[in-house]
C-alpha positions as CSV (number, residue, x, y, z in Angstrom):
1,M,-72.6,-6.3,171.0
2,R,-70.7,-3.1,170.3
3,D,-68.8,-4.8,167.4
4,S,-72.0,-5.9,165.7
5,L,-73.5,-2.4,165.9
6,E,-70.4,-0.7,164.5
7,G,-70.2,-3.2,161.6
8,T,-66.7,-4.4,162.2
9,G,-67.5,-8.1,162.0
10,E,-67.7,-10.4,159.0
11,K,-70.8,-11.1,157.0
12,K,-72.7,-14.2,158.0
13,W,-72.3,-17.2,155.7
14,W,-76.0,-17.1,154.7
15,Y,-76.0,-13.4,153.7
16,Q,-75.3,-14.2,150.0
17,I,-78.1,-16.8,150.0
18,A,-80.5,-14.2,151.4
19,V,-79.6,-11.8,148.6
20,M,-80.1,-14.5,146.0
21,V,-83.6,-15.3,147.4
22,M,-84.5,-11.6,147.3
23,I,-83.5,-11.5,143.7
24,C,-85.6,-14.6,142.9
25,V,-88.6,-13.0,144.7
26,F,-88.2,-9.9,142.6
27,F,-88.2,-11.9,139.3
28,V,-91.2,-14.0,140.3
29,G,-93.0,-10.9,141.5
30,I,-92.6,-9.1,138.2
31,D,-93.7,-12.2,136.3
32,M,-96.8,-12.6,138.6
33,Y,-97.7,-8.9,138.3
34,H,-97.6,-8.9,134.5
35,N,-99.1,-12.3,133.7
36,G,-100.9,-13.5,136.8
37,K,-98.9,-16.7,136.7
38,I,-95.3,-17.8,136.6
39,T,-94.0,-18.1,133.0
40,W,-90.6,-16.8,132.0
41,S,-89.2,-16.2,135.5
42,V,-88.4,-19.9,136.0
43,W,-85.2,-19.6,134.0
44,P,-83.6,-16.6,135.8
45,V,-84.7,-18.0,139.2
46,A,-83.2,-21.4,138.4
47,A,-80.0,-19.8,137.3
48,V,-79.7,-17.5,140.3
49,L,-80.5,-20.4,142.7
50,F,-78.1,-22.8,141.0
51,F,-75.1,-20.6,140.6
52,G,-75.6,-18.1,143.5
53,V,-76.8,-20.4,146.2
54,G,-74.8,-23.4,145.0
55,F,-71.5,-21.5,144.9
56,S,-72.3,-19.9,148.3
57,L,-72.8,-23.3,149.9
58,L,-69.7,-24.7,148.2
59,N,-67.7,-21.8,149.5
60,K,-69.0,-22.4,153.0
61,F,-69.0,-26.2,153.3
62,G,-66.5,-27.2,150.5
63,R,-63.4,-25.8,152.1
64,E,-61.0,-28.1,153.9
């Protein structure tokens, strides 16, 4: 418990995925605020999810 409060442990494997999801929510939120619907934010969200989440999962589960 003390180690987790002091921050001496490693990041969880899902931390990068959570950051990518927050970035996607940001892009979709800006798009929804300006247009009232999802228009241009599909491309940055797709790129962030494909590269960010994909490489994070490969890094976690693709090692031997």
